[in-house]
N, C-alpha and C positions, 0 to 999 in steps of 0.2 A: 431297279426292279419295282420299287414303290411307284415311281413316276409312270410306269407303263399302265398301271391300272387307273390312274387319274385321267379322266378325259379333259382335254383342253379344247376350248372352243376357239374359233378364229379371233374373237374379241379378246380373249385371255392371252393369246399369243401376241397380238399387237400391243397390248398393254405391257406385257413382259419385255418385248423388244424395245418399247419406248423407255421403260424404266432402266434397262441395261444401257441404253444409249446415253441417257442423262448421266448415269453414274460414270461411264467411261469418258465422256466429254468434260466432266467436272474434275477428274483426277489430274494432278500435276506431277510431273517427274522433275528430277534435278536437271538443270541446264548444264550441258557439258561445255568444256573449254573450246571444243572445235566449232561450236555454233556461236560462241561469244564473238562480238565484233572486236577486231584488233585495230588499234590506231596505227596509221602509217605516217611517219614523220620524215620529211625530206629536208636536208640542209645543203645548200650549195655555197662554196666559198672559193675565192681566189687565193692561191697559196704560193709561197716561195718554196720551191722544191730543192732539197739538198740530199746528196747521196754520196756513197762511197762503195766502190766495187773492188774486190780483191780476187786476184787469180795469180798468174805468173807476174803480172804488173798491176800496180795500184792506180786507180782513177778516182778523181773527185767529180761530182756532178752538181750543177747548179742551173736553175731555170725557174719557169713559172708553170703552175698547174691549175686546172679547174677541177676541184674535188666535189663530189656529191656523196653525201652520207644518208642512207635510208635505214630506218628501223621499222620492222614489221613485227609488232609484239615485242618479244625479247631477242629477236634475231637481227643483228646489225649487218648491213651490206654497204659497200662503198665502191665507187668507181672514180677514175681520174683520167684525164687526157692532158698532155703536157708538151712543152717545147723546152729543151734544155741543152746544155753542152757538157760533154765529158772532157776532162782535162787530165792528161798524164803528167804527173809531177816527176821531175828528175832532170837528167842532163840533156835529153832530147825532147822538146815539147811536141806533144801530139794533142790535137783537139778533135772532138767529134760532135758536131751539131746533131741533135737527136730529137725525133718526135715519136710519140707513142701513147699508150694507154694501158690501164689495168683495171680489173675488177677483183674485189676481195670480200670476204666475210662469210656469213652463214654460220652454222653451228660448228664447222670445222676450221673456220678462219682461213680458208684457202685463197691464195692469190694467183691470178693468171694474167700475164701481160704480153704485149707485142711492142717492139721498138724497131725503128729504122735509124741507122747511124752512119754518118759520112765521116770517117776518120781521115785526117790529113796531117802530115808533118811539114807541109808547105813545099815539099819536093815530089812526094807521091801521095796517092789517096786510095781509099778502099771503101766501098759501100757494103754495109753489114745489116743483116736482118737478125734480130734477137728475140726468140720466144723465151719466156721465163715462167717459172712456177715456184710457189713457196707459200709463205704465211703472210697475212696482212689483215689489218683492221683500220678503218677510218683513214688516217693520214700516214700510216706506217706500213712498210712491207719489208720482208726479208725473203730474198729469192735466190734460186739457182738459175743462171742464164747460159745460153749457148749461142755464140756468135757464128752465124752462117754467112760466109763471104759470098756476095752476089757479083763480084767483079773478078776478072782474070787475075789481077794483081792482088796479092795479100800483103798488106803493110805489116812490117815487123813490129813487135812490141804491142800487138793487140791480143788480148786474152781469147782463147778458144772457149774455155769454160771459166765461169766466175761465180762468185757469191756476192750479192749486192744488198746493201741496206739503204733504205730511202725513208725520209721523213719530210712532210710538207708543213711548213709553218704558215699559219693563217695571217693574211695581210689585212 
């Protein structure tokens, strides 16, 4: 009400605008974490892949992998692609040359992977596609896998469902 009665000239209005602009440009707020630059660190290593899967039958896994570990701030991510061989231990030898890959990490440490495996007992053979899901960080994963048969013949002593544990040792 008091400002209504005070006449402002154009010169006063420009000076007031200039003064308020200088005050607002010179004020500083707290910098938030979302605008802070996050370091991205990437490490690539060649590893010896070792694993064990358990279902109705037990298999050992050995091979080579190329692992990549990335850290964005405090969130680790990893990926790997590999060539290995699954070996069923017991009275009838079954081997399964395998190629595949997985990604893992984030705040939930979730791991997702895909594999192609050619199982053989040297008399019969079966080609299998295995998607897998579970937990993983850097060179370690614990997964549930499902073997989907891609051939007409299904070799006996191959797990349909399995739980697998894999660790990659740096070479």
